[in-house]
PALO-955176 format. One record per atom (N, C-alpha, C): residue in three letters; residue number from 0; y, x, z. Coordinates in Angstrom, 2 decimals. Each point is the difference from the previous one (the first is absolute). Example, Ala and Ser with C-alpha at 12.3 -4.5 7.8 and 13.67 -1.06 7.14 Angstrom:
BEGIN
r k y x z
ala 0 -5.69 13.19 7.80
ala 0 1.19 -0.89 0.00
ala 0 1.20 0.90 0.00
ser 1 1.05 -0.35 -0.72
ser 1 1.19 0.82 0.06
ser 1 1.09 -0.77 0.73
This chain:
BEGIN
r k y x z
met 0 -19.24 24.92 6.09
met 0 0.70 -0.75 -1.03
met 0 -0.05 -1.50 0.30
leu 1 -1.17 -0.46 0.45
leu 1 -0.13 -1.41 0.34
leu 1 0.91 -0.37 1.16
phe 2 0.11 0.89 0.98
phe 2 0.89 -0.26 1.13
phe 2 1.45 -0.11 -0.46
leu 3 0.42 0.86 -0.91
leu 3 1.36 -0.02 -0.51
leu 3 0.28 -1.31 -0.74
ala 4 -0.94 -0.45 -0.83
ala 4 0.19 -1.24 -0.74
ala 4 0.07 -1.19 0.94
ser 5 -0.86 -0.02 1.02
ser 5 0.03 -1.12 0.93
ser 5 1.27 0.02 0.84
ser 6 0.51 1.19 0.36
ser 6 1.23 0.05 0.78
ser 6 1.19 -0.42 -0.86
leu 7 -0.02 0.31 -1.30
leu 7 1.07 -0.47 -0.88
leu 7 -0.04 -1.51 -0.12
phe 8 -1.21 -0.57 -0.10
phe 8 -0.12 -1.46 -0.08
phe 8 0.53 -0.64 1.27
val 9 -0.37 0.53 1.15
val 9 0.45 -0.56 1.27
val 9 1.50 0.13 0.13
ser 10 0.57 1.16 -0.38
ser 10 1.45 0.17 0.14
ser 10 0.75 -0.92 -0.95
ser 11 -0.51 -0.19 -1.24
ser 11 0.67 -0.92 -0.92
ser 11 -0.13 -1.42 0.50
phe 12 -1.15 -0.35 0.61
phe 12 -0.17 -1.33 0.56
phe 12 0.98 -0.22 1.15
leu 13 0.18 1.01 0.84
leu 13 0.92 -0.13 1.12
leu 13 1.44 -0.12 -0.48
leu 14 0.35 0.72 -1.07
leu 14 1.35 -0.12 -0.54
leu 14 0.25 -1.40 -0.54
ala 15 -0.98 -0.57 -0.70
ala 15 0.15 -1.36 -0.51
ala 15 0.11 -0.98 1.16
glu 16 -0.79 0.23 1.04
glu 16 0.06 -0.86 1.17
glu 16 1.35 0.14 0.69
lys 17 0.56 1.20 0.02
lys 17 1.29 0.24 0.65
lys 17 1.13 -0.71 -0.74
lys 18 -0.08 -0.05 -1.34
lys 18 1.05 -0.64 -0.78
lys 18 0.13 -1.48 0.35
ala 19 -1.12 -0.66 0.27
ala 19 0.03 -1.43 0.27
ala 19 0.37 -0.31 1.45
asn 20 0.15 1.01 0.85
asn 20 0.32 -0.23 1.40
asn 20 1.50 -0.11 0.26
ala 21 0.81 0.30 -1.00
ala 21 1.45 -0.07 0.16
ala 21 0.61 -0.67 -1.22
leu 22 1.14 -0.61 0.20
leu 22 0.69 -0.65 -1.11
leu 22 0.71 1.04 -0.87
met 23 0.06 -0.29 -1.29
met 23 0.80 0.84 -0.89
met 23 1.47 -0.34 0.23
glu 24 0.83 1.00 0.00
glu 24 1.42 -0.19 0.28
glu 24 0.71 -0.74 -1.13
his 25 0.94 -0.87 0.36
his 25 0.80 -0.72 -0.98
his 25 0.82 0.99 -0.83
gly 26 -0.04 -0.15 -1.32
gly 26 0.78 0.86 -0.88
gly 26 -0.69 1.30 -0.40
ser 27 -1.15 0.31 0.60
ser 27 -0.69 1.23 -0.36
ser 27 -0.71 -0.16 -1.35
ile 28 -0.16 1.09 -0.72
ile 28 -0.60 -0.02 -1.33
ile 28 -1.32 0.75 0.04
tyr 29 -1.05 -0.63 -0.56
tyr 29 -1.35 0.57 -0.03
tyr 29 -0.54 -0.05 -1.42
pro 30 -0.85 0.98 -0.37
pro 30 -0.67 -0.10 -1.30
pro 30 -1.20 -0.94 0.09
ser 31 -0.38 -0.62 -1.12
ser 31 -1.18 -0.85 -0.01
ser 31 -1.24 0.87 0.11
val 32 -1.13 -0.62 0.31
val 32 -1.24 0.74 0.17
val 32 -0.39 0.72 -1.29
gly 33 0.17 -0.65 -1.14
gly 33 -0.33 0.61 -1.28
gly 33 1.10 0.87 -0.57
gly 34 1.17 -0.02 0.58
gly 34 1.11 0.83 -0.45
gly 34 0.75 -0.56 -1.20
gln 35 -0.23 -1.25 -0.37
gln 35 0.65 -0.58 -1.17
gln 35 1.44 -0.43 0.27
phe 36 0.30 -0.33 1.24
phe 36 1.34 -0.47 0.35
phe 36 0.27 0.35 1.45
ser 37 1.23 -0.22 0.42
ser 37 0.39 0.14 1.39
ser 37 0.49 -1.36 0.48
phe 38 0.04 -0.18 1.31
phe 38 0.52 -1.25 0.53
phe 38 0.85 0.24 1.23
arg 39 1.03 -0.83 0.14
arg 39 0.89 0.03 1.15
arg 39 -0.39 -1.15 0.92
val 40 -0.24 0.29 1.26
val 40 -0.44 -1.02 0.96
val 40 1.19 -0.84 0.44
ile 41 -0.13 -1.32 -0.13
ile 41 1.01 -0.92 0.52
ile 41 -0.37 -0.42 1.41
gly 42 -1.30 -0.31 0.22
gly 42 -0.45 -0.35 1.33
gly 42 -1.43 -0.52 -0.02
pro 43 -0.64 -0.09 1.19
pro 43 -1.36 -0.53 0.06
pro 43 -0.01 -1.51 -0.21
cys 44 -1.10 -0.51 -0.53
cys 44 -0.13 -1.44 -0.18
cys 44 -1.46 -0.41 0.12
cys 45 -0.24 -1.27 0.16
cys 45 -1.33 -0.57 0.09
cys 45 -0.32 -0.63 -1.35
arg 46 -1.06 0.45 -0.65
arg 46 -0.37 -0.57 -1.31
arg 46 -0.70 -1.32 0.25
leu 47 0.58 -1.07 -0.54
leu 47 -0.54 -1.34 0.18
leu 47 -0.62 -0.52 -1.29
phe 48 -0.99 -0.86 0.16
phe 48 -0.66 -0.64 -1.13
phe 48 0.47 -1.45 -0.04
asp 49 0.47 -0.43 -1.16
asp 49 0.48 -1.38 -0.18
asp 49 -1.16 -0.87 -0.43
arg 50 -0.42 -0.91 0.86
arg 50 -1.14 -0.87 -0.31
arg 50 0.31 -1.00 -1.11
glu 51 1.29 -0.21 -0.31
glu 51 0.36 -0.90 -1.09
glu 51 -0.32 0.61 -1.37
glu 52 -0.23 1.30 -0.04
glu 52 -0.34 0.64 -1.27
glu 52 -1.46 -0.16 -0.37
leu 53 -0.80 -0.57 0.91
leu 53 -1.41 -0.25 -0.33
leu 53 -0.09 -1.05 -1.09
pro 54 -0.97 0.10 -0.88
pro 54 -0.11 -1.00 -1.07
pro 54 -0.41 -1.36 0.54
trp 55 0.35 -1.05 -0.74
trp 55 -0.40 -1.34 0.38
trp 55 -1.26 -0.34 -0.76
pro 56 -0.97 -0.67 0.53
pro 56 -0.15 -0.32 1.42
pro 56 -0.48 1.21 0.80
cys 57 0.29 0.00 1.25
cys 57 -0.31 1.11 0.88
cys 57 -1.24 -0.32 0.82
ser 58 -0.83 1.00 0.24
ser 58 -1.16 -0.21 0.85
ser 58 0.40 0.20 1.45
arg 59 -0.45 -0.90 0.85
arg 59 0.23 0.17 1.43
arg 59 -1.35 0.02 0.68
leu 60 -0.26 1.03 0.79
leu 60 -1.31 0.16 0.61
leu 60 -0.33 -1.08 1.01
ala 61 1.02 -0.54 0.68
ala 61 -0.25 -1.00 1.03
ala 61 -0.63 -1.26 -0.61
trp 62 0.42 -0.42 -1.19
trp 62 -0.55 -1.19 -0.63
trp 62 -1.11 0.31 -0.99
lys 63 -0.10 1.27 -0.39
lys 63 -0.95 0.40 -1.04
lys 63 0.21 -0.83 -1.27
ser 64 1.23 -0.19 -0.34
ser 64 0.31 -0.81 -1.18
ser 64 1.29 0.51 -0.62
lys 65 0.44 -0.70 -1.03
lys 65 1.25 0.35 -0.67
lys 65 1.10 -0.93 0.50
glu 66 1.22 0.52 0.07
glu 66 1.12 -0.83 0.41
glu 66 1.26 0.47 -0.72
pro 67 0.94 -0.88 -0.25
pro 67 1.25 0.41 -0.66
pro 67 0.87 0.82 0.94
ser 68 0.91 0.77 -0.57
ser 68 0.80 0.92 0.79
ser 68 0.89 -0.72 1.01
trp 69 0.44 -1.23 -0.28
trp 69 0.88 -0.69 0.93
trp 69 -0.73 -0.51 1.23
arg 70 -1.32 0.11 0.03
arg 70 -0.76 -0.44 1.18
arg 70 -0.54 1.18 0.81
arg 71 0.44 1.19 -0.31
arg 71 -0.48 1.16 0.75
arg 71 0.43 -0.09 1.44
ile 72 -0.87 0.46 0.89
ile 72 0.28 0.00 1.43
ile 72 0.26 1.43 0.43
gly 73 1.01 0.19 0.84
gly 73 0.33 1.34 0.50
gly 73 1.30 0.50 -0.56
arg 74 0.31 1.23 0.37
arg 74 1.26 0.60 -0.42
arg 74 -0.03 0.36 -1.48
arg 75 1.18 -0.04 -0.62
arg 75 0.09 0.37 -1.40
arg 75 -0.11 1.51 -0.18
phe 76 0.73 0.75 0.81
phe 76 -0.01 1.45 -0.09
phe 76 -0.88 0.57 1.10
val 77 -0.98 0.80 -0.37
val 77 -0.91 0.63 0.95
val 77 -0.03 1.50 -0.28
pro 78 -0.27 0.83 1.01
pro 78 -0.08 1.44 -0.26
pro 78 -1.09 0.32 -1.01
asp 79 0.30 0.90 -0.91
asp 79 -0.95 0.39 -1.03
asp 79 -1.13 0.79 0.64
ile 80 -1.24 -0.46 -0.18
ile 80 -1.16 0.62 0.64
ile 80 -0.20 1.43 -0.52
ala 81 0.25 0.23 -1.27
ala 81 -0.22 1.34 -0.57
ala 81 0.98 1.02 0.54
ala 82 1.19 -0.43 0.40
ala 82 1.04 0.95 0.42
ala 82 0.22 0.03 1.50
arg 83 -0.80 -0.68 0.78
arg 83 0.29 -0.08 1.44
arg 83 -0.29 1.28 0.77
arg 84 -0.76 0.92 -0.58
arg 84 -0.29 1.26 0.69
arg 84 0.83 1.16 -0.53
cys 85 0.93 -0.29 -0.90
cys 85 0.79 1.05 -0.64
cys 85 1.49 -0.35 0.08
pro 86 0.87 1.01 0.10
pro 86 1.42 -0.30 0.09
pro 86 0.58 -0.45 -1.35
ser 87 0.90 -0.98 0.06
ser 87 0.74 -0.45 -1.19
ser 87 1.48 0.19 0.26
tyr 88 0.70 0.43 -1.03
tyr 88 1.43 0.25 0.12
tyr 88 0.74 -0.66 -1.15
ser 89 1.18 -0.47 0.29
ser 89 0.91 -0.41 -1.05
ser 89 0.63 1.29 -0.49
val 90 -0.14 0.27 -1.31
val 90 0.46 1.27 -0.54
val 90 0.81 -0.22 -1.27
glu 91 0.68 1.04 -0.39
glu 91 0.72 0.05 -1.26
glu 91 -0.64 1.11 -0.82
leu 92 -0.65 -0.37 -1.13
leu 92 -0.66 0.99 -0.85
leu 92 1.04 0.81 -0.76
leu 93 -0.17 1.30 0.03
leu 93 0.93 0.91 -0.68
leu 93 -0.76 0.70 -1.11
gln 94 0.12 -0.50 -1.23
gln 94 -0.67 0.61 -1.14
gln 94 1.03 0.67 -0.88
pro 95 -0.31 1.19 -0.47
pro 95 0.96 0.68 -0.89
pro 95 0.24 -0.82 -1.27
gly 96 1.26 -0.21 -0.33
gly 96 0.35 -0.73 -1.21
gly 96 0.07 -1.50 0.14
phe 97 -0.31 -0.55 1.17
phe 97 0.05 -1.44 0.23
phe 97 0.90 -0.29 1.19
lys 98 0.53 -1.22 0.05
lys 98 0.80 -0.35 1.17
lys 98 -0.94 -0.35 1.16
pro 99 0.42 0.20 1.24
pro 99 -0.86 -0.26 1.16
pro 99 -0.46 -1.45 0.05
thr 100 -1.28 -0.19 0.38
thr 100 -0.61 -1.32 0.08
thr 100 -0.47 -0.24 1.42
ser 101 0.37 -1.14 0.59
ser 101 -0.45 -0.34 1.35
ser 101 -1.34 -0.72 -0.05
thr 102 -0.92 0.39 0.88
thr 102 -1.31 -0.62 0.06
thr 102 -0.62 0.27 1.37
val 103 -1.19 -0.53 0.22
val 103 -0.75 0.25 1.23
val 103 -1.15 0.93 -0.37
leu 104 -0.15 1.09 0.75
leu 104 -1.02 1.01 -0.26
leu 104 -0.92 0.07 1.21
thr 105 -1.31 -0.15 -0.23
thr 105 -0.99 0.13 1.07
thr 105 -0.71 1.32 -0.17
leu 106 -0.03 0.79 1.05
leu 106 -0.63 1.32 -0.03
leu 106 -1.46 -0.14 0.45
phe 107 -0.87 -0.33 -0.96
phe 107 -1.40 -0.24 0.33
phe 107 -0.73 1.26 0.43
ser 108 0.54 1.18 -0.31
ser 108 -0.65 1.24 0.41
ser 108 0.23 0.29 1.48
asp 109 0.96 -0.66 0.63
asp 109 0.27 0.17 1.43
asp 109 -0.60 -1.17 0.76
arg 110 -0.46 0.27 1.19
arg 110 -0.56 -1.04 0.87
arg 110 0.76 -0.05 1.32
phe 111 0.08 -1.19 0.58
phe 111 0.64 -0.17 1.30
phe 111 -0.95 0.39 1.12
asn 112 0.56 0.45 1.12
asn 112 -0.78 0.04 1.22
asn 112 0.14 -1.39 0.62
pro 113 -0.82 -0.38 0.98
pro 113 0.04 -1.36 0.54
pro 113 1.36 -0.42 0.56
thr 114 0.73 0.93 0.63
thr 114 1.30 -0.33 0.56
thr 114 1.01 -0.35 -1.09
met 115 0.03 0.81 -1.04
met 115 0.93 -0.24 -1.10
met 115 -0.37 -1.28 -0.76
gln 116 -1.29 -0.26 -0.19
gln 116 -0.41 -1.23 -0.69
gln 116 0.40 -1.23 0.82
glu 117 -0.10 0.08 1.31
glu 117 0.41 -1.13 0.85
glu 117 1.49 -0.25 -0.12
trp 118 0.81 1.06 -0.09
trp 118 1.44 -0.18 -0.15
trp 118 0.33 -0.58 -1.37
trp 119 -0.68 0.47 -1.05
trp 119 0.33 -0.38 -1.37
trp 119 -0.43 -1.43 -0.31
tyr 120 -1.21 -0.38 0.41
tyr 120 -0.55 -1.33 -0.30
tyr 120 -0.40 -0.71 1.29
ser 121 0.90 -0.13 0.93
ser 121 -0.32 -0.59 1.29
ser 121 0.04 -1.52 -0.04
lys 122 -0.89 -0.62 0.79
lys 122 0.00 -1.45 0.16
lys 122 0.57 -0.40 1.36
gln 123 0.43 0.98 0.77
gln 123 0.52 -0.26 1.34
gln 123 1.43 -0.53 -0.07
pro 124 0.36 -1.00 0.82
pro 124 1.37 -0.53 -0.01
pro 124 1.06 1.03 0.36
arg 125 -0.33 0.96 0.86
arg 125 0.99 1.01 0.39
arg 125 0.37 0.92 -1.16
ser 126 -0.86 0.08 -1.03
ser 126 0.31 0.86 -1.15
ser 126 1.11 -0.58 -0.87
lys 127 0.29 -1.28 0.16
lys 127 1.04 -0.65 -0.81
lys 127 1.39 0.14 0.62
his 128 0.08 0.66 1.14
his 128 1.28 0.19 0.67
his 128 0.89 0.90 -0.83
tyr 129 1.28 -0.28 -0.06
tyr 129 0.94 0.74 -0.85
tyr 129 0.10 1.48 0.34
ser 130 -0.33 0.37 1.24
ser 130 0.10 1.41 0.41
ser 130 -1.21 0.83 -0.43
asn 131 -1.03 -0.62 -0.54
asn 131 -1.22 0.71 -0.38
asn 131 0.14 0.53 -1.44
val 132 0.85 1.00 -0.20
val 132 0.29 0.51 -1.33
val 132 -0.80 1.25 -0.35
ser 133 -0.64 0.64 0.96
ser 133 -0.82 1.17 -0.28
ser 133 -1.10 0.09 1.06
pro 134 -1.10 0.65 -0.38
pro 134 -1.14 0.09 0.96
pro 134 0.28 0.86 1.20
């Protein structure tokens, strides 16, 4: 019985790992994890964090002090640390009785393998080339 339970855990883990190794097709419809709604995939996207949304004054570790938002150093939009290991998609939520709503959905239950994470959140200049549309 223990062997069966562990093999089910491993197979479900491998299925979750397999889902994050390929892109979801444009226009395909999937149910949500909890089954409350369905969503239509528009395309993959990178979830960014807007540093301008931080409250004023902002703490900066380099100075160990407070500074106003207009003196921040660095890029305004940075990859979201919480979502960098999980795929994010631009989707259209399909709820019964409501009109479709466009939003960004991050699938935190799925994890990237290193190759897919490098393609999704790459810092390499070659990743910005227009021909790099899929892994």
